[in-house]
C-alpha positions as CSV (number, residue, x, y, z in Angstrom):
1,M,20.4,5.4,-2.9
2,E,20.4,5.7,-6.6
3,N,17.1,3.9,-6.8
4,I,15.4,6.6,-4.8
5,W,16.4,9.3,-7.3
6,V,15.1,7.2,-10.2
7,Q,11.8,6.7,-8.4
8,L,11.5,10.4,-7.7
9,L,12.3,11.3,-11.3
10,I,9.7,8.9,-12.6
11,Q,7.1,10.3,-10.1
12,I,7.8,13.9,-11.1
13,V,7.8,13.3,-14.9
14,T,4.6,11.2,-14.8
15,G,3.0,13.7,-12.5
16,I,3.8,16.5,-15.0
17,I,2.4,14.4,-17.8
18,G,-0.8,13.7,-15.9
19,G,-1.1,17.4,-15.0
20,Q,-0.6,18.5,-18.6
21,A,-3.3,15.9,-19.8
22,V,-5.8,17.2,-17.3
23,G,-5.0,20.8,-18.1
24,A,-5.7,20.1,-21.8
25,A,-8.8,18.0,-21.3
26,V,-10.7,19.8,-18.4
27,K,-11.9,23.3,-19.1
28,Q,-12.0,24.1,-15.4
29,A,-8.3,23.2,-15.0
30,V,-7.0,25.6,-17.7
31,M,-4.1,27.6,-16.2
32,P,-0.6,28.9,-17.1
33,Q,2.2,26.4,-17.7
34,L,4.2,27.0,-14.5
35,P,1.4,26.3,-12.0
36,K,0.4,23.2,-14.1
37,I,4.0,21.9,-14.1
38,L,4.5,22.5,-10.4
39,S,1.2,21.0,-9.3
40,G,1.7,18.0,-11.6
41,A,5.2,17.4,-10.2
42,I,4.1,17.8,-6.5
43,G,1.0,15.7,-7.1
44,G,3.0,13.0,-8.9
45,V,5.3,12.6,-5.8
46,G,2.3,12.7,-3.5
47,G,0.2,10.4,-5.5
48,A,2.9,7.8,-5.8
49,W,3.6,8.0,-2.1
50,I,-0.1,7.6,-1.2
51,L,-0.4,4.6,-3.6
52,D,2.6,3.0,-2.1
53,M,1.1,3.4,1.4
54,L,-2.2,2.0,0.2
55,A,-0.6,-1.0,-1.6
56,G,1.4,-1.8,1.6
57,A,4.9,-3.2,1.9
58,G,3.7,-6.5,0.5
59,G,4.2,-5.3,-3.0
60,G,1.6,-6.6,-5.5
61,A,0.8,-5.3,-9.0
62,L,1.2,-1.6,-8.0
63,S,4.7,-1.8,-6.5
64,G,7.9,-0.5,-7.9
65,T,8.1,1.3,-11.2
66,V,4.5,0.6,-12.2
67,G,3.2,2.1,-8.9
68,D,5.4,5.1,-9.4
69,V,4.0,5.7,-12.9
70,V,0.4,5.1,-12.0
71,G,0.6,7.0,-8.7
72,G,2.6,9.8,-10.3
73,A,0.2,10.3,-13.3
74,G,-2.9,10.0,-11.1
75,G,-1.6,12.3,-8.4
76,G,-0.4,14.9,-10.9
77,A,-3.7,14.9,-12.7
78,I,-5.8,15.1,-9.5
79,L,-3.7,17.9,-7.9
80,T,-3.6,19.9,-11.2
81,A,-7.3,19.7,-11.6
82,I,-7.8,20.9,-8.0
83,V,-5.4,23.8,-8.4
84,G,-6.9,24.7,-11.8
85,M,-10.4,24.8,-10.4
86,V,-9.3,26.9,-7.4
87,M,-7.4,29.3,-9.6
88,N,-10.4,29.7,-12.0
89,S,-12.8,30.2,-9.1
90,M,-10.6,33.0,-7.7
91,K,-10.9,34.8,-11.1
92,K,-14.6,35.2,-10.8
């Protein structure tokens, strides 16, 4: 049970990092900190889950902690970029 909490924490933290990176790098994803943090965290968990499903139960290079980090950062970045673009398009 403890391992699940560690995985979730890794996914959330790397998702926030990915979201912050996209928010800083992509002009269309500029938004306040709270939406950036929330979308990064949610995207991190979702991205890691999707990557785990795509990698399958067989494991491989993207299983375990590496998959959590890669999926978390990627998912956080992608969802933050989407949320940022939607928020900026609503301002116009």
